[in-house]
N, C-alpha and C positions, 0 to 999 in steps of 0.2 A: 449661223454662229445667232445662239440665244445666250439675248446677255440683259442680264441683270445692276441693277442698280446699286445695291444692297443686300447684303448683305438678311437680311429684314421679309426683304421681297422674295429672295432662293429658299425661303423658308414656309415661306406664303404656300409656296407650288406643295407641298411635301404630299407625297400619293397621285399626286399628275407625274407623267411623261413629259420628259422635256423638253424632247429633241430623238426622232434619226437621225444621224448622220449621212454624211455623202458613201459609196463606196469607197473600198478599199482596195487593189488590187497582190495577193498575196503571193511575189513570181519566187521560184527557184533559190535564186539570188540573197531572198531578206531571207532564205528555210538558208542556205551556205552560211551569208554571217553569221546565222544565230547559232549553228549547229559551230561556229569556229568559237565565237563569243562564252560559249557553259561548256565546248567541251565532249556534248552530245552530239553524235557522230552515228549513230543508229541509223540504220539501213535502208530501214524505209522512210526517209528523212532527206538522205542527203546519194545512196543511188539511183539515178533513176532507172538505170535498164534492171536494176533487183526487182526495184520496186512494182515497176511494172506487167507481173509475174503476183506479184506476193495480191496482199488482198485489197486493195480499195484502187489496183488500178495501173499507178502512180505515188511520185513522193509528197507528203504527204506534210504538214506542217509541221510545228514539236506541238505542243499542249499549251505551254505556256510562251511562245510565242505568240501567240491567240490572244493567249491575258497581258503580255506588256503590250501590247498594241491599241491598249485600250488609256493606258494615260496618249498616245495619237492624239487619241479621240476624242475624246474629253479636252484636248487642247484643242485641236482644231473649232467646240461643238458649241460650250460652253463658258460666258465666262461674265462674270461678277467684280464689275466697276472697285466696289472702294477696298478688293481684296489686292495686297500688297505681293504675299504668297502663301499657292498654296503648298499638300505635301502630302505621298499617300501613304494612309497609316494604317495599310493592308486591304482587309479581306472575310469578311465573316464565313464565304460561305462559297466553294468554284465547281464549277461542276463542269466537267469534259465535255459533250453530249453524242459530237457527231465528227467521226472527220477535214481538216482540211484542204484536200486539194490542191496540190498544186495549182500556180493562176487561179485559185476562184478570188471573189467578189466578197468582199467582207464591209459590213455595215453594223454599229452597231442601234439599238433598240436601250435608251436612258430611263430608266424612271426616280424621282425623287424620294425614295427611304423615310426618310427622315432627315429632321438637324437635329444638334443639340449644343447648346452655347459651353465654346471653353475659353479658356482662360487668353485672350487675345484675340478671340475669335467664334468658328464653332466647326463643330466636325458633322457630316455630311454622312451619310447612309445612302446609295444608292442600290442598283440593279440593274445592274447593262446585260442587254443580248444581243450578244453578239448570232445574226440571222450569216447566212452564205445565200451570196443569189440561184435564185433556181433550184433549192433545198424548204421543204414545210419547217423541216426541225431544227433548228439554233445544234449552232457550234459551242456556244460553249454559255453561261448565266451565271454569274460573279457578281457578288453581293460587297464592292471595295465600299473604304473608306476613307474620308479625304478629306484630311482638317484646313480648313483656308485664315488666313491674318490679314486683320485687320492692324 
């Protein structure tokens, strides 16, 4: 966990890598639960037998499941003590660059791109590079925006 006392301390790190998270395994149960929650039951995600003969040799996680994991990665790896609340504000850019086969282990490399003062706090632009263990190509690169309030 990378901890900052204040938003000013965080802002001073603009342009730097802030953290590399621990690994997280994506299981078929995660994929199935995401399919159930979103209604996206495409066979490449939920039909293990059919997916074996598909282009990836197994089921793969939904791209948006991969992206949604950022919330947990961030909450387990970055803390600003003076912040009373943080919210997702959106993303400037998201690219899904390679698949996440069931059973993959992922981690995130987090870079602080920029900070902007807002009323009651700060908006933070990040670059999150989601890596799959054993692959030299990221599975996703996103530029999420967070708003932190003191």
